TORRO-512207 format. One record per residue (C-alpha): chain; x, y, z. Coordinates in nm, 3 decimals. Example, Ala and Ser with C-alpha at 12.3 -4.5 7.8 and 13.67 -1.06 7.14 Angstrom:
BEGIN
<ch = A, u = 1.230, v = -0.450, w = 0.780>
<ch = A, u = 1.367, v = -0.106, w = 0.714>
//
This chain:
BEGIN
<ch = A, u = 1.942, v = -1.052, w = 4.389>
<ch = A, u = 2.194, v = -1.153, w = 4.131>
<ch = A, u = 2.071, v = -1.137, w = 3.756>
<ch = A, u = 2.071, v = -1.490, w = 3.611>
<ch = A, u = 2.179, v = -1.623, w = 3.291>
<ch = A, u = 2.393, v = -1.364, w = 3.121>
<ch = A, u = 2.606, v = -1.483, w = 2.842>
<ch = A, u = 2.612, v = -1.148, w = 2.615>
<ch = A, u = 2.684, v = -0.944, w = 2.912>
<ch = A, u = 2.992, v = -0.988, w = 3.136>
<ch = A, u = 3.140, v = -0.731, w = 3.395>
<ch = A, u = 3.517, v = -0.813, w = 3.392>
<ch = A, u = 3.631, v = -0.550, w = 3.649>
<ch = A, u = 3.500, v = -0.291, w = 3.873>
<ch = A, u = 3.617, v = -0.030, w = 4.087>
<ch = A, u = 3.757, v = 0.360, w = 4.164>
<ch = A, u = 3.448, v = 0.457, w = 4.006>
<ch = A, u = 3.430, v = 0.223, w = 3.676>
<ch = A, u = 3.298, v = -0.098, w = 3.587>
<ch = A, u = 3.481, v = -0.258, w = 3.294>
<ch = A, u = 3.174, v = -0.470, w = 3.070>
<ch = A, u = 3.194, v = -0.673, w = 2.763>
<ch = A, u = 2.849, v = -0.650, w = 2.587>
<ch = A, u = 2.836, v = -0.925, w = 2.326>
<ch = A, u = 3.186, v = -0.847, w = 2.151>
<ch = A, u = 3.191, v = -0.474, w = 2.231>
<ch = A, u = 3.401, v = -0.369, w = 2.551>
<ch = A, u = 3.288, v = -0.039, w = 2.709>
<ch = A, u = 3.419, v = 0.127, w = 3.001>
<ch = A, u = 3.184, v = 0.312, w = 3.211>
<ch = A, u = 3.138, v = 0.519, w = 3.537>
<ch = A, u = 2.946, v = 0.373, w = 3.820>
<ch = A, u = 2.865, v = 0.570, w = 4.139>
<ch = A, u = 2.870, v = 0.207, w = 4.381>
<ch = A, u = 3.196, v = 0.112, w = 4.237>
<ch = A, u = 3.397, v = 0.328, w = 4.516>
<ch = A, u = 3.636, v = 0.000, w = 4.585>
<ch = A, u = 3.987, v = -0.027, w = 4.453>
<ch = A, u = 3.957, v = -0.132, w = 4.138>
<ch = A, u = 3.999, v = -0.538, w = 4.089>
<ch = A, u = 4.173, v = -0.481, w = 3.704>
<ch = A, u = 4.440, v = -0.271, w = 3.560>
<ch = A, u = 4.164, v = -0.062, w = 3.298>
<ch = A, u = 4.465, v = 0.037, w = 3.107>
<ch = A, u = 4.538, v = -0.324, w = 2.967>
<ch = A, u = 4.259, v = -0.409, w = 2.841>
<ch = A, u = 4.148, v = -0.297, w = 2.476>
<ch = A, u = 3.842, v = -0.139, w = 2.510>
<ch = A, u = 3.625, v = -0.009, w = 2.202>
<ch = A, u = 3.513, v = 0.294, w = 2.371>
<ch = A, u = 3.501, v = 0.451, w = 2.766>
<ch = A, u = 3.272, v = 0.751, w = 2.863>
<ch = A, u = 3.460, v = 1.012, w = 3.027>
<ch = A, u = 3.261, v = 1.304, w = 3.241>
<ch = A, u = 3.288, v = 1.658, w = 3.229>
<ch = A, u = 3.283, v = 1.943, w = 3.500>
<ch = A, u = 2.926, v = 2.054, w = 3.406>
<ch = A, u = 2.828, v = 1.688, w = 3.522>
<ch = A, u = 2.764, v = 1.581, w = 3.159>
<ch = A, u = 2.994, v = 1.349, w = 2.929>
<ch = A, u = 3.074, v = 1.189, w = 2.631>
<ch = A, u = 3.210, v = 0.874, w = 2.473>
<ch = A, u = 3.575, v = 0.835, w = 2.342>
<ch = A, u = 3.600, v = 0.608, w = 2.092>
<ch = A, u = 3.916, v = 0.383, w = 2.120>
<ch = A, u = 3.903, v = 0.172, w = 1.769>
<ch = A, u = 3.583, v = 0.102, w = 1.525>
<ch = A, u = 3.249, v = -0.021, w = 1.662>
<ch = A, u = 2.914, v = -0.044, w = 1.579>
<ch = A, u = 2.650, v = 0.232, w = 1.664>
<ch = A, u = 2.403, v = 0.000, w = 1.739>
<ch = A, u = 2.410, v = -0.437, w = 1.807>
<ch = A, u = 2.251, v = -0.688, w = 1.961>
<ch = A, u = 2.255, v = -0.897, w = 2.286>
<ch = A, u = 2.048, v = -1.205, w = 2.417>
<ch = A, u = 1.903, v = -1.323, w = 2.736>
<ch = A, u = 1.778, v = -1.637, w = 2.734>
<ch = A, u = 1.543, v = -1.656, w = 2.404>
<ch = A, u = 1.524, v = -1.295, w = 2.435>
<ch = A, u = 1.720, v = -1.041, w = 2.235>
<ch = A, u = 1.764, v = -0.636, w = 2.308>
<ch = A, u = 1.915, v = -0.367, w = 2.097>
<ch = A, u = 2.170, v = -0.193, w = 2.251>
<ch = A, u = 2.278, v = 0.183, w = 2.154>
<ch = A, u = 2.507, v = 0.377, w = 2.383>
<ch = A, u = 2.407, v = 0.731, w = 2.438>
<ch = A, u = 2.513, v = 1.079, w = 2.590>
<ch = A, u = 2.387, v = 1.018, w = 2.941>
<ch = A, u = 2.639, v = 0.731, w = 2.929>
<ch = A, u = 2.368, v = 0.453, w = 2.926>
<ch = A, u = 2.317, v = 0.174, w = 2.625>
<ch = A, u = 1.963, v = 0.119, w = 2.637>
<ch = A, u = 1.931, v = -0.171, w = 2.890>
<ch = A, u = 1.994, v = -0.232, w = 3.226>
<ch = A, u = 2.148, v = -0.606, w = 3.266>
<ch = A, u = 2.073, v = -0.655, w = 3.655>
<ch = A, u = 1.686, v = -0.633, w = 3.586>
<ch = A, u = 1.705, v = -1.011, w = 3.461>
<ch = A, u = 1.661, v = -1.054, w = 3.805>
<ch = A, u = 1.272, v = -0.931, w = 3.767>
<ch = A, u = 1.229, v = -1.016, w = 3.422>
<ch = A, u = 1.285, v = -1.413, w = 3.548>
<ch = A, u = 1.082, v = -1.358, w = 3.817>
<ch = A, u = 0.752, v = -1.195, w = 3.650>
<ch = A, u = 0.772, v = -1.375, w = 3.342>
<ch = A, u = 0.733, v = -1.724, w = 3.560>
<ch = A, u = 0.409, v = -1.568, w = 3.697>
<ch = A, u = 0.290, v = -1.433, w = 3.372>
<ch = A, u = 0.363, v = -1.786, w = 3.172>
<ch = A, u = 0.181, v = -1.973, w = 3.492>
<ch = A, u = -0.119, v = -1.731, w = 3.424>
<ch = A, u = -0.110, v = -1.812, w = 3.035>
<ch = A, u = -0.068, v = -2.169, w = 3.072>
<ch = A, u = -0.416, v = -2.169, w = 3.273>
<ch = A, u = -0.590, v = -2.002, w = 2.982>
<ch = A, u = -0.542, v = -1.638, w = 3.154>
<ch = A, u = -0.378, v = -1.353, w = 2.948>
<ch = A, u = -0.270, v = -1.114, w = 3.230>
<ch = A, u = -0.327, v = -0.706, w = 3.135>
<ch = A, u = 0.013, v = -0.557, w = 3.269>
<ch = A, u = 0.121, v = -0.180, w = 3.301>
<ch = A, u = 0.456, v = -0.056, w = 3.287>
<ch = A, u = 0.506, v = 0.258, w = 3.390>
<ch = A, u = 0.855, v = 0.458, w = 3.295>
<ch = A, u = 0.948, v = 0.158, w = 3.089>
<ch = A, u = 1.196, v = 0.322, w = 2.937>
<ch = A, u = 1.342, v = 0.096, w = 2.596>
<ch = A, u = 1.094, v = -0.160, w = 2.656>
<ch = A, u = 1.294, v = -0.469, w = 2.764>
<ch = A, u = 1.069, v = -0.583, w = 3.048>
<ch = A, u = 0.784, v = -0.521, w = 2.758>
<ch = A, u = 0.916, v = -0.737, w = 2.548>
<ch = A, u = 0.991, v = -1.056, w = 2.799>
<ch = A, u = 0.620, v = -1.025, w = 2.960>
<ch = A, u = 0.450, v = -0.992, w = 2.637>
<ch = A, u = 0.640, v = -1.259, w = 2.499>
<ch = A, u = 0.555, v = -1.451, w = 2.759>
<ch = A, u = 0.201, v = -1.435, w = 2.763>
<ch = A, u = 0.097, v = -1.120, w = 2.897>
<ch = A, u = -0.097, v = -0.767, w = 2.717>
<ch = A, u = 0.142, v = -0.486, w = 2.819>
<ch = A, u = 0.049, v = -0.145, w = 2.822>
<ch = A, u = 0.401, v = 0.038, w = 2.793>
<ch = A, u = 0.413, v = 0.367, w = 2.882>
<ch = A, u = 0.710, v = 0.685, w = 2.908>
<ch = A, u = 0.689, v = 1.044, w = 2.843>
<ch = A, u = 0.994, v = 0.988, w = 2.620>
<ch = A, u = 0.881, v = 0.943, w = 2.258>
<ch = A, u = 1.272, v = 0.831, w = 2.160>
<ch = A, u = 1.199, v = 0.548, w = 2.433>
<ch = A, u = 0.898, v = 0.432, w = 2.320>
<ch = A, u = 1.055, v = 0.386, w = 1.927>
<ch = A, u = 1.346, v = 0.203, w = 2.082>
<ch = A, u = 1.057, v = -0.025, w = 2.263>
<ch = A, u = 0.867, v = -0.100, w = 2.000>
<ch = A, u = 1.193, v = -0.182, w = 1.802>
<ch = A, u = 1.315, v = -0.420, w = 2.098>
<ch = A, u = 0.954, v = -0.581, w = 2.072>
<ch = A, u = 0.967, v = -0.694, w = 1.710>
<ch = A, u = 1.300, v = -0.774, w = 1.743>
<ch = A, u = 1.153, v = -1.038, w = 2.019>
<ch = A, u = 0.874, v = -1.108, w = 1.755>
<ch = A, u = 0.551, v = -1.037, w = 1.996>
<ch = A, u = 0.246, v = -1.011, w = 1.873>
<ch = A, u = 0.123, v = -0.692, w = 1.812>
<ch = A, u = -0.205, v = -0.746, w = 2.025>
<ch = A, u = -0.010, v = -0.812, w = 2.320>
<ch = A, u = 0.158, v = -0.474, w = 2.349>
<ch = A, u = 0.029, v = -0.122, w = 2.407>
<ch = A, u = 0.268, v = 0.174, w = 2.367>
<ch = A, u = 0.191, v = 0.530, w = 2.494>
<ch = A, u = 0.369, v = 0.845, w = 2.510>
<ch = A, u = 0.264, v = 1.020, w = 2.845>
<ch = A, u = 0.347, v = 1.166, w = 3.172>
<ch = A, u = 0.287, v = 0.810, w = 3.346>
<ch = A, u = 0.113, v = 1.009, w = 3.665>
<ch = A, u = -0.151, v = 1.170, w = 3.405>
<ch = A, u = -0.225, v = 0.853, w = 3.209>
<ch = A, u = -0.271, v = 0.652, w = 3.579>
<ch = A, u = -0.527, v = 0.913, w = 3.637>
<ch = A, u = -0.682, v = 0.885, w = 3.278>
<ch = A, u = -0.708, v = 0.497, w = 3.325>
<ch = A, u = -0.909, v = 0.557, w = 3.645>
<ch = A, u = -1.132, v = 0.746, w = 3.512>
<ch = A, u = -1.193, v = 0.532, w = 3.201>
<ch = A, u = -1.288, v = 0.270, w = 3.467>
<ch = A, u = -1.009, v = 0.040, w = 3.354>
<ch = A, u = -0.838, v = -0.257, w = 3.514>
<ch = A, u = -0.491, v = -0.408, w = 3.534>
<ch = A, u = -0.367, v = -0.762, w = 3.682>
<ch = A, u = -0.011, v = -0.626, w = 3.726>
<ch = A, u = 0.179, v = -0.315, w = 3.748>
<ch = A, u = 0.589, v = -0.277, w = 3.752>
<ch = A, u = 0.725, v = 0.076, w = 3.747>
<ch = A, u = 1.101, v = 0.209, w = 3.737>
<ch = A, u = 1.028, v = 0.608, w = 3.842>
<ch = A, u = 1.378, v = 0.852, w = 3.803>
<ch = A, u = 1.520, v = 0.984, w = 4.079>
<ch = A, u = 1.446, v = 1.313, w = 3.973>
<ch = A, u = 1.258, v = 1.453, w = 3.653>
<ch = A, u = 1.028, v = 1.707, w = 3.455>
<ch = A, u = 0.700, v = 1.692, w = 3.285>
<ch = A, u = 0.650, v = 1.838, w = 2.983>
<ch = A, u = 0.450, v = 2.097, w = 3.178>
<ch = A, u = 0.710, v = 2.140, w = 3.389>
<ch = A, u = 0.645, v = 1.922, w = 3.641>
<ch = A, u = 0.869, v = 1.801, w = 3.917>
<ch = A, u = 0.909, v = 1.462, w = 3.989>
<ch = A, u = 1.128, v = 1.347, w = 4.293>
<ch = A, u = 1.117, v = 1.002, w = 4.392>
<ch = A, u = 1.097, v = 1.049, w = 4.741>
<ch = A, u = 0.802, v = 1.294, w = 4.743>
<ch = A, u = 0.619, v = 1.141, w = 4.479>
<ch = A, u = 0.647, v = 0.754, w = 4.508>
<ch = A, u = 0.422, v = 0.697, w = 4.789>
<ch = A, u = 0.132, v = 0.908, w = 4.578>
<ch = A, u = 0.200, v = 0.737, w = 4.259>
<ch = A, u = 0.157, v = 0.425, w = 4.382>
<ch = A, u = -0.145, v = 0.490, w = 4.620>
<ch = A, u = -0.281, v = 0.599, w = 4.310>
<ch = A, u = -0.186, v = 0.324, w = 4.094>
<ch = A, u = -0.326, v = 0.051, w = 4.331>
<ch = A, u = -0.685, v = 0.173, w = 4.223>
<ch = A, u = -0.634, v = 0.020, w = 3.887>
<ch = A, u = -0.583, v = -0.331, w = 4.082>
<ch = A, u = -0.855, v = -0.477, w = 4.174>
<ch = A, u = -0.669, v = -0.806, w = 4.218>
<ch = A, u = -0.325, v = -0.759, w = 4.181>
<ch = A, u = -0.110, v = -1.034, w = 4.093>
<ch = A, u = 0.196, v = -0.839, w = 4.100>
<ch = A, u = 0.361, v = -0.481, w = 4.162>
<ch = A, u = 0.717, v = -0.425, w = 4.098>
<ch = A, u = 0.913, v = -0.114, w = 4.213>
<ch = A, u = 1.237, v = -0.066, w = 4.079>
<ch = A, u = 1.450, v = 0.241, w = 4.210>
<ch = A, u = 1.815, v = 0.379, w = 4.162>
<ch = A, u = 1.791, v = 0.660, w = 4.385>
<ch = A, u = 2.078, v = 0.653, w = 4.620>
<ch = A, u = 1.999, v = 0.612, w = 4.981>
<ch = A, u = 1.645, v = 0.448, w = 4.914>
<ch = A, u = 1.677, v = 0.139, w = 5.071>
<ch = A, u = 1.474, v = -0.203, w = 4.996>
<ch = A, u = 1.283, v = -0.169, w = 5.305>
<ch = A, u = 1.152, v = 0.161, w = 5.227>
<ch = A, u = 0.975, v = 0.023, w = 4.877>
<ch = A, u = 0.864, v = -0.323, w = 5.064>
<ch = A, u = 0.693, v = -0.050, w = 5.339>
<ch = A, u = 0.504, v = 0.175, w = 5.049>
<ch = A, u = 0.379, v = -0.154, w = 4.879>
<ch = A, u = 0.279, v = -0.280, w = 5.254>
<ch = A, u = 0.064, v = 0.038, w = 5.321>
<ch = A, u = -0.074, v = 0.060, w = 4.931>
<ch = A, u = -0.128, v = -0.337, w = 4.799>
<ch = A, u = -0.387, v = -0.563, w = 4.976>
<ch = A, u = -0.304, v = -0.786, w = 5.293>
<ch = A, u = -0.213, v = -1.107, w = 5.219>
<ch = A, u = -0.002, v = -1.098, w = 4.955>
<ch = A, u = 0.365, v = -1.154, w = 4.961>
<ch = A, u = 0.585, v = -0.850, w = 4.989>
<ch = A, u = 0.960, v = -0.852, w = 4.912>
<ch = A, u = 1.261, v = -0.587, w = 4.893>
<ch = A, u = 1.574, v = -0.672, w = 4.761>
<ch = A, u = 1.905, v = -0.509, w = 4.615>
<ch = A, u = 1.965, v = -0.625, w = 4.277>
<ch = A, u = 2.326, v = -0.709, w = 4.152>
<ch = A, u = 2.548, v = -0.791, w = 3.889>
<ch = A, u = 2.831, v = -1.067, w = 3.947>
<ch = A, u = 3.202, v = -0.945, w = 3.856>
<ch = A, u = 3.469, v = -1.152, w = 3.725>
<ch = A, u = 3.729, v = -1.057, w = 3.918>
<ch = A, u = 3.780, v = -1.025, w = 4.278>
<ch = A, u = 3.465, v = -1.229, w = 4.377>
<ch = A, u = 3.240, v = -0.963, w = 4.456>
<ch = A, u = 2.899, v = -0.825, w = 4.318>
<ch = A, u = 2.848, v = -0.464, w = 4.199>
<ch = A, u = 2.505, v = -0.317, w = 4.330>
<ch = A, u = 2.274, v = -0.191, w = 4.104>
<ch = A, u = 1.944, v = -0.055, w = 4.305>
<ch = A, u = 1.698, v = -0.194, w = 4.474>
<ch = A, u = 1.342, v = -0.368, w = 4.396>
<ch = A, u = 1.038, v = -0.419, w = 4.613>
<ch = A, u = 0.786, v = -0.695, w = 4.459>
<ch = A, u = 0.427, v = -0.782, w = 4.566>
<ch = A, u = 0.293, v = -1.068, w = 4.434>
<ch = A, u = -0.092, v = -1.200, w = 4.535>
<ch = A, u = 0.091, v = -1.602, w = 4.593>
<ch = A, u = 0.453, v = -1.509, w = 4.605>
<ch = A, u = 0.700, v = -1.645, w = 4.349>
<ch = A, u = 0.990, v = -1.913, w = 4.406>
//
């Protein structure tokens, strides 16, 4: 599925392990492990603001070629998001997720039109783009991430979009531990979305490995959904197929709902190709068109 309606974000070219992006009027060249084809453009002919270069240790750094702001804003439809390049090559936003913002916001808006305010749990919620979209669409979103800095960025994105404070709750915590406590507290939700990392360590040294731990986390989280409207799982783990995510949802969510697995992609302006950017699995009670 191709992310729709981007005007402030474009991929000008890709290949040779790189992607050339325009974030509003700032041009960046970043590594992309999926872009294994030969480059569709000559990168040297573009006047980029900055390029991210890997080093031998696995890290990297930005090489700035010309003056650029430390932070700026891009828009998707009526929503605005803060962009701030980090030392880990990221910018604070994953534009391909517009596929899922589009689909889930329609569901939330439909519920809100019926006078409902769906309670949504966003796990591994990062800088809160989905939180801002779904909260502004009429949901009440609990945003959970273990990184305090990311939660602060989520606050910023929600404020940028004028999201009512009563539509958000921000939690800095280990996602699995938070879910377990919510179950003990008797809390329930109408929808869940999660974007777990491929690998990570908790504050107490706990190891998270996507392929080993995702099934049990989904099973646990499903206990918070007595009548689920939706359950979305995003994965950027190499080799984890959309059907795998679909199977996990099938085995843990109520029968009768619609389950889809799909690759999320971004269009590339040169070469007539799309850049694959991970996969998603989506359960909906009635399906989303």
